[in-house]
N, C-alpha and C positions, 0 to 999 in steps of 0.2 A: 413801579416795582415789577421785577421780572417774574414770570410764571414758569416754575421748573417742574418737570415731570420726574417724580421720584420712583417711578415703577422700575422693577428689576425683571429682566428677562433671563429665564433659566433654560438652558438647552436640555430638553428631556428626551432627545434621541438616544436610543439604546442600540448598541452594535449587536445586531441579530446573528452575526457570523459566529460569535462565541456560543451563543445559545444553540444554534443549529449544530455546531460541532459537538457540543455536549450532549445534545439529544441523540446524535448518531452513536456516540460512545455509550450512552445509556442503553440504546436499543441493542447494540452489539453485546454488551455485558449481560443484558437480560437474556438474550439468546444463549450465551455461553453458560449462564447459570442453569437454564432449562436443560441444556445438553448434559451438563455435569450431573444434575439430579437424575436424569434418565439413565446415565451410565451407572450411577450409584444403585438405582433400582435393579438394573440388569446384574450388577455384581452381587447384590444381595440375593437375587433370585437364583443365581448360580452357586450360592453358598460360599462365596469368597470370604476367607478369614479376615476379620476386621483388624487383625494385628499384622496382616501382610503389607508388604511395601506398596502393592497396587492400591489397596484400600487407603493407606495413610497418604499416598500421593494424591488420591482423589479428594480426601478430606482437606489437605493443604490447598489444592487448587480451588476448592469451593470457598474456603475461608478467604483466600487472596482475592478472588473474584467478588465475593460479597463486600469486602472492604472497599474495593475500587468502585463497585456499584453504589454503595452508600456515599462515597466521596463525590461522585458525579451527581448523584441525586441532590446532595446538599448544595453543590455549586449551582445547579439549575434553580433550586428554590431561592438561593441568594440572589441570582440574577433576576428572577421573576419578582422578587421583593423590591429590588431597586427600580423596576419599571413601573411600580404602582405609586 
């Protein structure tokens, strides 16, 4: 009777280039958010009207950047979860 090996090999290599790219995006977005928050602090200290175009543009930029930041963060967590 023949002796067969029924083991299965699974390739567990993870492409780190995606993770590295996402980490760079994450870092850039984090810096952008910090910069936007600092700008908001300055505008508020200057007494800029919160109904002004300048303030509304800042609020929009913050919201868009926060959404992108969360998206990248979720992707990083997803990739890290696949590697475990």
